[in-house]
C-alpha positions as CSV (number, residue, x, y, z in Angstrom):
1,M,78.5,43.5,99.5
2,R,79.5,40.0,100.8
3,T,77.3,38.4,98.1
4,L,78.9,40.6,95.4
5,L,82.4,39.8,96.5
6,D,81.6,36.1,96.5
7,L,80.4,36.4,92.9
8,V,83.7,38.1,91.9
9,L,86.0,36.2,94.2
10,P,84.2,33.1,95.4
11,L,85.1,32.4,99.0
12,E,85.9,28.8,100.0
13,C,87.2,27.2,103.1
14,A,91.0,27.0,103.1
15,G,90.8,23.7,104.9
16,C,88.4,21.6,102.7
17,G,87.2,23.9,99.9
18,V,83.5,24.1,100.9
19,P,82.1,27.3,99.4
20,G,81.0,30.4,101.3
21,E,83.3,30.2,104.3
22,N,86.9,31.2,105.1
23,W,87.3,28.3,107.5
24,C,84.4,26.0,108.2
25,S,83.2,24.4,111.4
26,W,84.2,20.9,110.3
27,C,87.8,22.0,109.8
28,S,87.8,23.8,113.1
29,R,86.8,20.6,114.8
30,A,89.6,18.8,113.0
31,L,92.1,21.3,114.4
32,Y,90.8,21.6,118.0
33,V,92.1,18.3,119.3
34,P,94.6,17.4,122.1
35,P,98.2,17.6,120.7
36,V,100.0,14.3,120.1
37,T,103.7,13.6,120.9
38,V,105.9,13.4,117.9
39,R,109.6,12.3,117.7
40,P,111.4,14.0,114.8
41,R,114.3,12.2,113.2
42,V,116.5,15.1,114.3
43,D,115.9,15.2,118.1
44,P,115.3,18.8,119.3
45,G,116.2,17.7,122.8
46,V,112.9,18.8,124.2
47,P,109.4,17.3,124.1
48,C,107.7,17.9,120.8
49,W,103.9,18.0,120.1
50,A,101.8,18.4,117.0
51,L,98.1,19.0,116.3
52,G,98.2,16.0,114.0
53,T,99.7,14.8,110.8
54,Y,100.4,17.0,107.8
55,S,97.2,16.0,106.1
56,G,93.6,17.3,105.6
57,P,92.7,20.7,107.0
58,R,96.2,21.1,108.6
59,R,98.1,20.6,105.4
60,N,95.6,22.6,103.3
61,G,95.5,25.4,105.9
62,V,99.3,25.7,106.1
63,I,99.6,25.8,102.3
64,A,96.9,28.3,101.9
65,M,98.5,30.6,104.5
66,K,102.1,30.3,103.2
67,E,101.7,29.8,99.5
68,R,98.4,31.3,98.5
69,G,98.3,34.5,100.5
70,R,95.4,33.4,102.7
71,R,96.6,35.4,105.7
72,S,93.2,35.0,107.5
73,V,94.0,31.3,108.0
74,A,96.4,32.3,110.7
75,R,93.4,33.0,113.0
76,P,92.0,29.4,113.1
77,L,95.5,28.0,113.2
78,G,96.5,30.4,116.1
79,R,93.3,29.5,118.0
80,A,94.1,25.8,117.6
81,L,97.6,26.3,119.0
82,A,96.1,28.2,121.9
83,E,93.7,25.3,122.5
84,A,96.6,22.8,122.3
85,I,98.6,24.8,124.9
86,G,95.6,24.6,127.2
87,H,95.6,20.8,126.8
88,L,99.3,20.7,127.6
89,R,98.7,22.7,130.8
90,D,95.8,20.6,131.9
91,A,97.7,17.4,131.3
92,G,100.7,18.7,133.3
93,E,103.0,18.6,130.3
94,I,103.9,22.3,130.8
95,D,103.5,24.6,133.8
96,P,100.0,26.0,134.5
97,P,99.5,29.7,134.2
98,E,99.6,30.3,137.9
99,L,103.1,29.0,138.2
100,A,104.8,30.6,135.2
101,S,104.2,33.2,132.5
102,L,104.2,31.9,128.9
103,V,106.7,32.9,126.2
104,L,106.1,31.7,122.6
105,V,109.2,31.7,120.4
106,C,108.8,31.1,116.7
107,A,111.3,29.0,114.7
108,P,112.6,31.4,112.1
109,T,111.9,31.5,108.4
110,R,114.1,32.7,105.6
111,A,113.8,36.5,105.2
112,R,113.1,36.2,101.5
113,A,110.2,33.8,102.1
114,A,108.8,36.1,104.8
115,R,108.9,39.1,102.5
116,A,107.1,37.1,99.7
117,R,104.4,36.1,102.2
118,G,103.8,39.6,103.6
119,G,105.4,38.7,106.9
120,D,106.2,35.6,108.9
121,P,103.0,33.4,109.0
122,V,104.1,31.4,112.1
123,L,104.7,34.7,114.0
124,R,101.2,35.8,113.0
125,C,99.7,32.5,114.3
126,A,101.7,32.9,117.6
127,R,100.4,36.4,118.2
128,I,96.8,35.2,117.7
129,A,97.5,32.3,120.1
130,A,98.7,34.8,122.6
131,E,95.6,36.9,122.2
132,E,93.4,33.8,122.8
133,L,95.3,32.8,125.9
134,A,96.0,36.0,127.7
135,P,97.4,39.0,125.7
136,E,98.6,40.7,128.9
137,T,100.8,37.9,130.1
138,V,101.7,35.7,127.1
139,L,104.8,37.1,125.4
140,V,105.8,36.6,121.7
141,P,109.3,38.0,121.4
142,E,111.2,37.7,118.1
143,L,114.3,36.0,119.5
144,L,115.4,34.0,116.5
145,R,116.3,34.8,112.9
146,M,117.6,32.9,109.9
147,S,120.8,34.3,108.5
148,G,121.7,34.4,104.9
149,G,122.8,31.3,103.1
150,A,119.9,29.0,104.1
151,R,117.9,27.7,101.1
152,D,114.5,26.3,100.7
153,S,114.4,22.9,102.4
154,V,111.8,21.3,100.1
155,G,113.3,18.1,98.7
156,L,116.3,18.0,101.1
157,S,117.1,14.9,103.1
158,A,117.4,15.0,106.9
159,G,121.2,15.4,106.8
160,Q,120.9,18.1,104.1
161,R,118.3,20.0,106.2
162,Q,120.6,19.8,109.2
163,H,123.5,21.2,107.2
164,N,121.3,23.8,105.6
165,V,120.4,25.4,109.0
166,A,123.5,24.6,111.0
167,G,125.0,27.9,112.3
168,R,122.4,29.9,110.4
169,I,119.9,30.5,113.2
170,E,120.9,33.4,115.4
171,A,119.6,34.8,118.6
172,V,118.4,38.4,118.4
173,G,118.5,40.8,121.3
174,V,119.6,38.1,123.8
175,C,122.7,38.3,126.0
176,R,124.8,35.3,126.6
177,P,124.5,34.0,130.2
178,R,127.3,34.8,132.7
179,A,129.6,32.1,133.9
180,D,128.0,29.6,136.3
181,T,128.0,30.9,139.8
182,G,127.2,27.5,141.3
183,R,123.7,28.6,142.2
184,P,120.8,26.8,140.5
185,R,119.1,28.7,137.7
186,T,115.4,29.3,138.1
187,S,112.9,30.7,135.7
188,T,109.4,32.1,136.1
189,H,108.7,31.6,132.3
190,T,107.5,28.6,130.4
191,V,109.0,28.9,127.0
192,L,107.5,27.0,124.0
193,L,109.0,26.9,120.5
194,L,106.4,27.1,117.7
195,D,106.5,26.2,114.1
196,D,104.0,25.3,111.4
197,V,105.3,21.9,110.2
198,V,108.0,19.6,111.5
199,T,109.5,17.3,108.8
200,T,112.9,16.1,110.0
201,G,113.2,18.4,113.1
202,A,116.3,20.1,111.8
203,T,115.0,23.6,112.2
204,L,113.5,22.9,115.6
205,A,116.7,21.3,116.8
206,E,118.9,24.2,115.7
207,S,116.5,26.7,117.2
208,A,116.4,24.8,120.5
209,R,120.2,24.6,120.6
210,V,120.6,28.3,120.1
211,L,118.0,29.2,122.8
212,V,119.5,26.8,125.3
213,E,123.0,28.1,124.5
214,F,121.8,31.5,125.6
215,G,120.4,30.2,128.8
216,I,116.7,30.1,127.8
217,P,115.2,26.8,129.1
218,L,112.6,25.3,126.8
219,A,109.5,23.4,128.0
220,G,109.0,21.9,124.5
221,A,108.1,22.5,120.9
222,L,104.6,22.7,119.4
223,V,103.8,22.6,115.7
224,V,100.6,22.6,113.6
225,A,101.5,19.4,111.8
226,S,104.0,16.6,111.6
227,A,105.1,15.5,108.2
């Protein structure tokens, strides 16, 4: 059956195009690397890491997942994000699992784009990352959404991207914190913001601002690629 399907719909690696595989071992090795620190032009106000630059298997994988309907690519990308989180824990960049539970919050995408893609691909990657890490303790709540009015950011400058998302990212199902009582706030959760690609950092920055405004402390942001 697999051979017949390959004849009708030839399978090729979404990362490099090699025939016969959905995602080859070479592209997996290119993904499973320690994350690097990136500094977007629009500062999200928290540490930001990427699996690498927006090139090679990272670029091809994101495009295949978002624009070509290759939903299965979310699995290698999600696994790579889980691997990167492990590196961040081992390096002391974020709290180890014995000190805090992990919450993965996805930067939102436009509703129209998500519908066209059969769902939010970043959310799909985050859920796979949670499965790889510890599905019983890693949470992936849908806390952010993009309101109407935001347009496709392709071709926009950094300033235009900021204006495009300003005030258009909303918290969902989150209560505003009560007035400060003078006691220090503590949290048993490590919260990471996830996205596929950071270009200028405008979406990450607005997402971080909304979360912090609602009293959700962020440990940082992690993306598949930095453009």
